[in-house]
N, C-alpha and C positions, 0 to 999 in steps of 0.2 A: 164089225170091223171093216170097213172101207181098206180100200185095196187103190193104191192110185199109181199110176204105169205113164213113165215117159218113153214118150220114142223120138230119137234126132233122124226127120226125117220131112220128103217132101208129104206135104199131107194127100196127094191128090197117089202117088203110088199106096199110100199107107192106108187112106181111104178105101181104094179097090181091095181090101188083103180081111179087110173086115166082113164079117157074116150079114148077108140078108136080115134084117125086120131081124138085127139085134138088139136095136142102141133103141133106150127108151129118154134122151134130147138130144141135140147136138147145139151147143152155141159154137159160134163163129162168130170170131171181133176179127177178119182182117183187114191187111191193107187194103189205107183210105183213096188208095191211090192223089197222093196227097201234091207229089213230084218233088218232093223233097227228098233230106240221106236222113233218116230216126237213128238216131244217136242215143248208147245204152252210160250212163250216167254209173258206176260201178262205183255200189257202195263198199262198205267192209259193216258185216253186221247191220246192215238196214238199216249204219246211223255216219261212218264216218267218208266222207267221200275221198276215194282213191285215179281218178281222172273217168278221160274218155277213154271210150271203144268204141271202131269204130260199128254198124250192126248193119241196116239193112241200107235196101234202097226200096223207097216207097215209090217205085215212076215203072206205068209198065201202056208197052205197046199197044195189045190189047183185050185189056183187061176184060173185060166178058169174056171171054175164045178162053181165058184161061178162068172164069169162071164160071159159069156156064155150064161144064162135062164137071163140077166139082159137086156143086149141090143135086146136078142130077145124084152121084152114087151117093148123098150124106141121104134124098131120099126113097133109094132102094137101104137102105144102111135102117131104118128108122124102124121099129114095129110102131105095128099100127094104132096102137092110144102114142104114138111115138112123139114127138112140136123139135124144131129147129124153132132156133132164138140165132137170127143173122145183124152184127149191129155193123152201122158202117157210121158215113157221114152225109154232109147235104149234095159232095163232091157228085157218089152213086146213088144213094136212095133213089133217089127216081124208076135208074133203070133196071137197080136194086127187085121191084116189085111189080112190072113186066118180070120179067126172067121169072121171077118167084108162081109167077101166077101159072108160066105156058110149062110147068115143072112141077108144082104142088096141085094145080088145080084155080085160080080166086075163087067157089065153097070155099079152102078150108085155109083163105084167110082171115085173124083171126083178132089179131091187133097192128097195128101202128104203133110204138110207144117211146114218147118222150122221154130223153136223158137228158133235161136241165137243168146247169148249171150255173153260180155263175159266180166266176173267180176266173186270176187275167186279166193278159189287159183290153185296152177297146179299142175302136176303130172311128176314127174323123172320116172315113169313106161310105162309109155305112152303116143300118144294123148289124151293133157283133153277131159272132157269130157263136152260142152257148150251150148249145144241146147234138147232140148225137140221135139219130134216128136207131129202133129194135125194130127191125121186125120176127111177130112171131108166125109158124105158120104151122098150120097140124096137117098130121097124115090122114088121120079121114077127119069129116067136118065136125061129128059131134063125140065120138069114141075117144074123148085125149082124160090125158091126170092134169087136174085142175083143182087144186088143195085150197079149197074159200079161206079152213081155217087158218089156212099156215098161213095168211100176210100179215108179215107186219105193220104193226099200225102208227099211220103216225099224223102228229096233234093235228086238230083242227082249229084254221086262221081269225075263227071268231071263238074261240071258247064259251061265250058272254051268250051266247045266244043258241046253245042248243043243255046247258046246260053240266053240271055238278059231278050226273054218272059219266052221260057222252064225253064228257070231256078229259075226263078220264079213265077212261076205255081206250081213247083218237077216234078216227075213220082212216078206212085201207084204204090203201092209191086208188088213181085214174092211172091212168094213161101216160099220163103226166109226171112222172119219178123225178123230182125237183132234193140232190142226191150232189152232193160236193165232189168239184173232180179227190184225182187221192194226193193230199200238203205235200209240199215240199220237205217239211220235215217231220210228214207224218210218220206214228209205228212201221200203217202199213209200207212203207216203202223203201221200193225193192231198188229202184234207175233206169230202172227199164223206161224204153222211150214206150208211151200209149199204152200205158198201163191202165185199168180199170179200176173201182170198187169193190173192192169187196162185200161190198153190201147189194149194191149195184142182182152182184152170182148170184150171193146168196136170196135173194127174194128169187128170181127164178128160175132157180131148183131146189128151196124152198115146197116149192105150192105149183111145181112142171113135176117134180118127180116124189117116187119115197124111195126110206128107209130100202137102203141095198139096189138100188140101177142104177143103171150100167149110163151113166151121162159120158159122152168122145166134143174136147176141142181141138180143134186141129190147126190151131193156128195161141200155140196156149201164151208164147210171150213169157210173163214175168208167175205165171204160172195162179194167177186169182181163182178160174177154175176151180183146180184141185183145192185150195183150200178150203174153198165156198161146204165142196166134196167131200175132204177130210171134218171139217168142226160136222154136215148135215149126214155124217153116215152111207154119205153113194161110193157109187165104185167108179173110181175114171181114166181114163186114159189122155191122154197130151202129145197133142204131138206136134214138132214146132222144126223147121231145118237149119230151127240154127241156134252150132252147139252154146253161143253167147247165153239165151233164150234154156238152153238143159242147165248152163252152171246154173246159173236166180231161180230151176222150179226147185231143183234137190236142192240147192240147199234154204229157199224156205220149208218148200213141202216135210225139210228133216230137224228141223227147226223144233 
């Protein structure tokens, strides 16, 4: 049975307490530096809307002065076969690739995963932004966990071209993941801003860890990583400095 632990605290301070080479996978979905205030739309039992509480200011004077030491510590705590998944959007993703190459080494870059979704408003001034970037870096260039057979299968776009057997089995995903965001009225919805879909986290954790492994999320937010680990029998440490996030996590993991 998996053990899910949540800690309220500063991610940089907490990661400093984690033992060298003790973690199998780190997933982080840090603030995107949007310059906005992210607000928590509180719900009751994930259904009844009960109001909005201020959550956090997503604005930084020196974003990479803050992130760079954290990424160095993440590299330190990963096991030799471990991996980092860093989830950002267009605002900071290109800078992230440069800094991650410095810390992990260019040879340990494995994938730039594009999570694409088709939901929400449309811009009339530019091509609408409908994707996030997830960088996968391994601690070792070849000795990393990658359970190919654990991939979820997705439908063929033209099933008639591959025959009934292949169409029924589906195909393995590529580095472009089409997956809806968490719907406003969906059963996953916690009301926490920037909540990521369970399906995305389950795919990462199922393929890149084994049962009993330790996963760490240093910006746990709504606790999606923890729920995925609970379902997949992985151990997990969830860290967030926001007491509202910790309350959402407790409610979600204990349900």
